[in-house]
C-alpha positions in Angstrom: 78.5 -43.3 0.7 76.2 -45.9 -0.8 72.9 -46.7 0.9 73.9 -50.2 1.8 77.2 -49.0 3.3 75.4 -46.3 5.2 73.0 -48.8 6.6 75.9 -51.0 7.8 77.4 -48.0 9.6 74.0 -47.0 11.0 73.4 -50.5 12.5 76.9 -50.6 13.9 76.5 -47.2 15.6 73.1 -48.3 17.0 74.6 -51.4 18.4 77.3 -49.3 20.1 74.5 -47.0 21.5 72.8 -50.1 22.8 76.0 -51.1 24.7 76.4 -47.6 26.0 72.8 -47.7 27.4 74.0 -50.6 29.6 76.1 -48.0 31.6 73.0 -46.3 32.8 71.9 -47.0 36.4 68.3 -46.4 35.6 66.0 -49.4 36.3 62.9 -48.4 34.3 64.7 -47.8 31.0 68.3 -47.6 29.9 68.9 -45.4 26.9 72.2 -44.8 25.0 73.2 -42.2 22.5 76.1 -41.4 20.2 76.8 -38.3 18.1 78.7 -39.0 14.9 80.2 -36.5 12.5 82.3 -37.2 9.5 82.4 -40.9 10.4 83.9 -40.1 13.8 82.1 -40.4 17.2 82.3 -37.0 18.7 80.2 -37.6 21.8 78.3 -40.3 23.8 75.7 -40.3 26.5 73.3 -42.4 28.5 70.4 -41.5 30.8 71.3 -40.8 34.4 71.6 -38.4 37.2 73.8 -35.3 37.0 77.5 -35.5 37.9 78.0 -35.6 41.6 74.5 -37.0 42.4 73.7 -40.5 43.6 73.3 -43.0 40.7 69.8 -43.9 41.6 67.4 -42.7 38.9 64.1 -43.7 40.5 62.4 -42.6 43.7 61.0 -45.0 46.3 57.8 -45.4 44.3 59.6 -46.4 41.1 59.1 -43.1 39.3 62.0 -41.4 37.4 63.4 -38.5 39.4 62.8 -35.2 37.7 66.4 -34.3 37.4 67.5 -37.4 35.5 69.2 -36.4 32.2 68.2 -38.1 29.0 70.9 -39.8 26.9 70.6 -37.3 24.1 70.9 -34.3 26.5 74.0 -35.9 28.1 75.6 -36.4 24.7 74.8 -32.8 23.5 76.1 -31.3 26.8 79.3 -33.3 26.6 80.0 -31.7 23.1 79.2 -28.3 24.6 82.3 -28.6 26.8 84.6 -29.7 24.0 85.9 -28.0 20.8 83.6 -30.1 18.6 80.4 -28.9 16.9 77.3 -31.0 16.4 76.4 -29.1 13.1 75.5 -31.5 10.4 76.1 -34.6 12.6 74.0 -37.7 13.2 72.5 -38.7 16.6 72.2 -42.5 17.1 69.8 -43.2 20.0 68.2 -46.4 21.3 64.9 -44.7 22.1 63.3 -42.0 19.9 63.6 -38.5 21.4 61.1 -36.8 23.7 59.9 -33.3 23.1 62.5 -31.6 25.3 65.4 -33.6 23.7 64.0 -32.9 20.2 64.3 -29.1 20.9 67.9 -29.6 22.0 68.7 -31.8 19.0 67.3 -29.2 16.5 68.9 -26.2 18.3 72.3 -27.9 18.3 72.3 -28.4 14.6 72.1 -32.2 14.4 70.8 -32.9 11.0 69.9 -36.6 11.3 68.5 -38.9 14.0 68.5 -42.6 13.8 66.8 -44.6 16.5 65.7 -48.2 17.4 62.6 -48.1 19.6 59.8 -45.6 19.2 58.8 -43.7 22.4 55.1 -43.8 23.2 54.7 -40.1 22.3 55.7 -39.2 18.7 55.6 -35.4 19.3 59.4 -35.2 19.5 59.8 -37.1 16.2 57.1 -35.0 14.5 58.8 -31.8 15.6 62.2 -32.9 14.2 60.7 -33.9 10.9 58.7 -30.6 10.7 62.0 -28.8 11.5 63.9 -30.5 8.6 65.8 -33.0 10.6 66.1 -36.4 8.9 64.6 -39.1 11.2 65.0 -42.8 10.6 64.0 -45.9 12.6 66.1 -49.1 12.3 64.8 -52.0 14.2 66.6 -55.0 12.7 70.1 -54.9 14.1 
């Protein structure tokens, strides 16, 4: 696929991840993620509480509850309960991955991460790059 065509697809998937983020009940930050393999969306996710929990992500003081799952983790876990594989896939996410999600991304075989906004801590991105995962930021959607 040509670079310009890939960029068009990358932007389209990031726009879809942005829409997916709006499904989150979190007030502090809404994050969306899509996993794409062979031009097909194989999973999606947004940040939120585990299945069966109340949908409120923040405590009474406005801090995120410790058990809230990140969008990337939700997307990866959804694939784990399917027949799909994330090997050689691309993760599109609205916020760059944290350190914990970066470990999951690498371990699940995702080979490329494309994100819009950079998280304040670059450690997750640096880990992915060091591990051989291609990482790209696209801000002009």
